[in-house]
Structures are given as structure tokens and as C-alpha cells.
C-alpha positions in Angstrom: 0.0 0.0 0.0 1.2 3.5 -0.8 0.3 6.6 1.2 0.8 10.1 -0.1 0.6 13.4 1.8 2.3 12.5 5.1 6.0 13.4 5.4 6.8 12.2 9.0 4.9 8.9 9.4 7.1 6.2 10.9 6.7 2.5 11.4 4.3 1.8 14.3 2.3 5.0 14.0 -1.4 5.0 13.0 -3.1 7.1 10.3 -6.7 7.6 11.6 -9.8 9.6 11.0 -9.5 13.0 12.7 -13.1 12.7 14.2 -12.1 9.5 16.2 -8.3 9.2 16.2 -7.8 5.8 17.9 -4.3 4.4 17.6 -3.5 0.8 17.0 -1.3 -0.9 19.6 2.4 -0.7 18.8 4.1 -3.8 17.5 6.8 -5.1 19.9 10.2 -5.3 18.3 13.0 -7.3 19.8 15.7 -5.1 21.3 19.2 -5.1 19.7 21.7 -7.5 21.2 24.9 -6.7 19.3 26.7 -3.4 18.8 29.4 -2.4 16.3 31.3 0.9 15.7 31.0 2.3 12.2 34.0 4.5 11.4 35.0 6.7 8.4 37.7 4.9 6.5 41.2 6.3 7.3 43.4 3.6 5.9 46.2 4.4 3.4 43.8 3.2 0.6 40.9 5.4 1.7 38.9 7.0 -1.1 40.4 4.9 -3.9 37.4 2.5 -4.4 34.3 4.0 -2.8 31.9 6.7 -4.1 30.6 7.8 -0.7 33.5 8.2 1.8 32.8 11.3 4.0 31.4 11.3 7.5 28.3 13.3 6.3 27.5 10.7 3.6 27.9 7.7 6.0 25.8 9.4 8.7 23.0 10.3 6.3 22.9 6.7 5.0 22.7 5.3 8.5 19.9 7.8 9.4 18.0 6.8 6.3 18.2 3.2 7.2 16.4 3.9 10.5 13.2 4.9 8.6 12.7 1.3 7.5 14.9 -0.9 9.7 12.9 -0.9 13.0 15.3 -3.1 14.9 18.3 -0.9 14.2 19.7 1.7 16.6 22.3 4.4 15.6 23.9 6.6 18.3 26.5 9.4 18.0 29.8 9.1 19.9 32.3 11.6 21.1 33.8 11.6 17.6 32.0 13.0 14.6 33.5 10.2 12.5 32.2 7.3 14.6 28.7 5.9 15.3 27.6 3.1 17.6 25.2 0.9 15.5 23.2 -1.8 17.4 21.2 -4.6 15.7 19.6 -8.0 16.1 22.6 -10.1 15.7 25.5 -10.6 13.4 23.4 -11.4 10.3 21.3 -8.2 10.7 24.3 -5.9 10.9 26.1 -7.9 8.1 23.2 -7.3 5.7 23.4 -3.6 6.4 27.1 -3.5 5.8 26.8 -5.5 2.5 24.0 -3.3 1.3 26.0 -0.1 1.9 29.1 -1.4 0.2 27.1 -2.4 -2.9 25.7 1.1 -3.0 29.2 2.6 -3.2 29.9 3.4 0.5 33.4 3.0 2.0 33.9 2.7 5.8 35.3 0.6 8.6 33.6 -1.5 11.3 34.8 -2.8 14.6 34.4 -6.3 16.2 30.8 -7.0 17.2 30.1 -6.6 20.9 27.2 -8.0 22.9 25.1 -5.4 24.7 25.2 -6.2 28.5 22.8 -4.9 31.1 22.5 -4.7 34.9 19.2 -6.1 36.1 18.5 -5.9 39.8 22.2 -5.3 40.5 23.2 -8.5 38.5 25.3 -8.2 35.4 23.2 -9.8 32.6 23.6 -10.7 29.0 21.1 -11.6 26.2 20.1 -15.2 25.6 18.5 -16.6 22.5 16.5 -19.7 21.5 18.4 -21.5 18.8 16.8 -24.2 16.6 18.9 -26.4 14.3 17.7 -28.8 11.6 20.7 -31.0 10.7 21.6 -34.4 9.2 21.9 -37.1 11.8 25.7 -37.5 11.1 26.3 -33.9 12.1 24.4 -33.9 15.4 27.5 -34.8 17.5 29.6 -32.0 16.0 26.9 -29.4 16.5 26.3 -30.4 20.2 30.1 -30.3 20.8 30.6 -26.9 19.3 27.6 -25.4 21.1 28.7 -26.9 24.4 31.9 -24.9 24.3 29.8 -21.8 23.8 27.8 -22.4 27.0 24.6 -23.5 25.2 22.0 -25.7 27.0 20.1 -28.3 24.9 16.3 -28.1 25.5 15.0 -30.7 23.1 16.0 -33.1 20.4 13.7 -34.8 17.9 14.5 -37.3 15.1 12.5 -37.0 11.8 11.8 -39.8 9.3 14.0 -38.3 6.6 17.3 -38.8 8.4 17.4 -35.4 10.0 17.3 -34.2 13.6 15.9 -31.0 15.1 17.8 -29.6 18.0 16.7 -26.7 20.3 19.1 -24.8 22.5 19.2 -21.8 24.8 22.5 -20.0 24.2 24.1 -16.6 25.1 24.1 -14.2 22.2 27.8 -13.9 22.3 28.1 -17.6 21.8 26.5 -17.2 18.4 29.2 -14.8 17.2 31.2 -16.8 14.7 29.0 -19.9 15.0 27.3 -19.6 11.6 30.5 -20.4 9.7 31.4 -23.3 11.9 27.8 -24.6 11.6 28.0 -24.5 7.8 31.3 -26.4 7.8 30.1 -29.0 10.4 26.9 -29.8 8.4 28.6 -29.4 5.0 26.1 -26.8 4.0 23.0 -29.0 4.7 22.0 -27.5 8.1 19.3 -25.0 8.8 19.5 -22.6 11.8 17.3 -19.9 13.2 17.4 -18.0 16.4 15.3 -15.4 18.2 15.8 -13.3 21.3 14.7 -15.0 24.6 15.5 -12.8 27.6 18.3 -11.4 29.7 19.9 -13.8 32.2 22.9 -13.6 34.6 26.2 -13.6 32.7 27.8 -17.0 31.9 31.5 -17.6 32.4 34.0 -17.0 29.7 34.3 -19.6 26.9 37.3 -20.3 24.7 37.1 -18.0 21.7 40.9 -17.8 21.2 42.5 -18.0 17.8 46.1 -17.9 16.6 48.0 -14.7 16.0 48.0 -12.8 12.7 50.5 -12.0 9.9 50.8 -8.3 9.4 52.3 -6.5 6.4 54.9 -3.9 7.5 55.2 -2.0 4.3 53.0 -0.7 1.5 53.3 -2.3 -1.9 52.2 -5.3 -4.0 52.4 -8.9 -2.6 54.8 -11.1 -4.6 54.8 -14.8 -5.2 58.5 -15.0 -4.0 57.7 -13.4 -0.6 54.6 -15.4 0.0 56.3 -18.6 -0.9 59.2 -17.9 1.5 56.8 -17.1 4.3 54.4 -20.0 3.6 55.6 -21.9 6.6 54.6 -19.1 8.9 50.8 -19.7 8.5 47.9 -19.4 6.1 47.5 -16.3 3.9 44.4 -14.3 3.2 45.9 -12.8 0.0 47.4 -14.0 -3.3 50.2 -12.6 -5.4 49.4 -9.2 -6.9 47.3 -8.0 -4.0 48.0 -4.5 -2.9 48.8 -4.2 0.8 49.7 -1.4 3.3 51.5 -1.2 6.6 49.3 -2.7 9.4 47.1 -4.8 7.0 46.4 -8.4 8.1 47.6 -10.7 5.3 47.3 -14.1 7.0 46.9 -16.2 10.2 50.1 -17.1 12.1 50.5 -20.7 13.1 51.5 -19.5 16.6 49.6 -17.5 19.3 51.5 -14.2 18.8 51.3 -11.7 15.9 54.1 -11.5 13.4 55.1 -8.7 11.0 56.3 -9.9 7.6 57.4 -8.5 4.3 55.1 -9.8 1.6 56.4 -7.4 -1.1 59.9 -8.7 -1.2 61.1 -9.4 -4.8 63.7 -12.0 -5.9 67.1 -10.8 -6.7 67.8 -11.6 -10.4 71.2 -13.1 -11.2 72.7 -15.0 -14.1 73.1 -18.1 -12.0 70.7 -21.0 -12.5 70.2 -24.0 -10.2 69.4 -27.5 -11.3 65.8 -27.2 -10.2 65.2 -23.7 -11.5 62.6 -24.9 -14.1 60.5 -26.7 -11.5 57.0 -25.2 -11.1 56.4 -23.8 -7.6 52.8 -23.5 -6.3 51.3 -21.7 -3.3 48.7 -23.2 -1.0 45.2 -21.7 -1.6 44.5 -18.5 0.4 41.8 -18.4 3.1 38.9 -16.6 1.4 37.7 -13.8 3.7 34.1 -13.1 3.0 32.3 -10.3 4.9 30.6 -12.7 7.3 33.8 -14.6 8.0 35.8 -11.4 8.5 33.2 -10.1 11.0 33.7 -13.3 13.0 37.4 -13.2 12.7 38.5 -9.7 13.7 39.7 -9.1 17.3 39.2 -6.1 19.7 42.3 -4.3 18.4 41.4 -4.8 14.7 39.1 -3.2 12.2 37.4 -4.4 9.0 37.8 -2.0 6.1 34.8 -2.3 3.7 34.8 -0.9 0.2 32.7 -1.7 -2.9 35.6 -3.7 -4.3 37.5 -5.1 -1.3 37.3 -6.4 2.2 40.5 -5.8 4.2 41.4 -6.5 7.8 43.8 -4.2 9.6 45.3 -3.6 13.0 44.4 -0.4 14.8 47.3 2.0 15.0 49.0 1.7 18.4 48.5 4.8 20.6 51.8 6.6 21.3 52.6 7.0 25.0 52.3 10.5 26.4 55.5 12.4 26.8 56.5 13.6 30.3 
């Protein structure tokens, strides 16, 4: 239905007869459970790929989204180039990010953070009802992965078509990064859905650690020679020919600590040839960083740079200590 003549009618409001203006009851919308910080892109490659890059353009786009996205919240911060954006989970915010980048916007986002509350003096966190529909052979893997994330199974039913329905109550922060693991555990055959349940006392910490990262320490173009020499350090996110800058994450280290490496190093050309010079060298396939996977991957001291053409992970610049 289209309505003309009303400029400031928002979702939930009622258009009624002026003789008997009786409003319909408001529709209850689930409160946001996750928050991210949207930041104007300030990387060395800022402004090269996006059409809309300024703080005014990003702010206007977020405010426009509020007119139709009823579960979204946008709050100003102490910086004119940063906004706290809250939504109903990782997928909700991920759809907004993907829509904006396809429209030509360029910006950065921080790691998703769960919105905590204090209820009757008790620190509380949001819990969700999670329903899975998986093949029988994937049941054990799903229960194991959710057990690590402090989920409690409420029900399990087997169907006649070789599938099983599982129902859990899980902290919202336990669902961060779970979708990718779920797809791999069920080989893409699983179906999951979740909805907000309530706020409950905080659960203990669960193991969400990962290995360190490989960080480029100079700007340039990644070369096959440099990546091949550093292949034993971990798994890369990039391939030869990718443009990188200082502080950009180029791979995952195979040890817990971060490591800076030179991925732009070129081979010194000489007139000497070895016996195996003509052998064909190959690189292992890079880890493909999609938007959803990158949101799951970044840490608290990292940012995700989003442009219409690229998705890059970067370390936040270290703050210089104050001089005495």
C-alpha cells in the first residue's frame, strides 16, 4: 500500500480519522543484542574505491536506514566520524554492511560486541533460542561446538527423513562466529534460526581464542616470491598481486603471537641457475575472507575495512605513549 501526503509517518504509527483518532497498539520489536562501531575509512587506501566516503555521507545513510529498519539503533559518539550501531545479531548488521558497500559506501567497522545490562544489580547478558535442523551424522559435531559456547540443549527430535531437530538456549555472544562453523560442520546442509529470549545472569568465559595474525609492515604489491618464502609461517588471506599497506592483516600465524612480515619482497635476479630452476612452484590456496567470515574473525584491536571492491582486515594504530 502507498500513502501520499504524510511526510513524517514512521513504522508503528497510526493514520486515523480526525473525528475519532484511535491508535492501534504498537508492534513489539526485539531489542538489539549486538553493537558495532562504524568509522569513516582512514586507511592508506581510503577514497580509492568508494563513491561515498565522507562522515556526512555515511551518517546520512545510517539515518536513512532507521526509517525502514525498525530493529536498528544508531547513536552518536564523542567523535563526529564514529557511530555506535546496534542490531539484532551478526546477520542483521552484516546485511546492512553488505547493502551499503554495494551502494558505493566506504567505511570501517569494529568487532561485534554483545550489549550487556545490569538487572536488579546483577550483570546480565542476552540469551537466544536456537533451533537447528541438521543431518543425523552432524548432530554430535553441533552439540560439541555449542557446548563450548555455554549452550544448553532443551529438546531433540528425530524425523523420518534422516534429519534431527535440536533446540538450545545460548548466550548471544556464543553465536558470534558460530554460523561459519555450523555450515562447515553440516557441509552446508544444516538450517539454523534463532530469536531473542531474555536477559539472564552472565555466563562464564568460553574459549574463543585464535592464533596470531600475519601483518604487512610496508606498502606495496604482494609477490609470489615473498609469499612462498613465508608460507611456513601460517595461512594467507591474500594472493600474489594483491596491494597491501602497513598494518594490514595478510594471514593467520601458526602461533599465538602476531608477526610482521614483508610480503612485497622481490627475488634478486642473477645469471646463476640452479638444477631445479625450471620446476614449477605452487602456493597453498589462500583463506577466502568473505564479509561474514571477516566479522567473525577480527579481534578487539582490529578493524574491518569495507569498500565496494574489497574487504581488508587491519590492525588499529597503536597509541603513542604520552611524553612527560
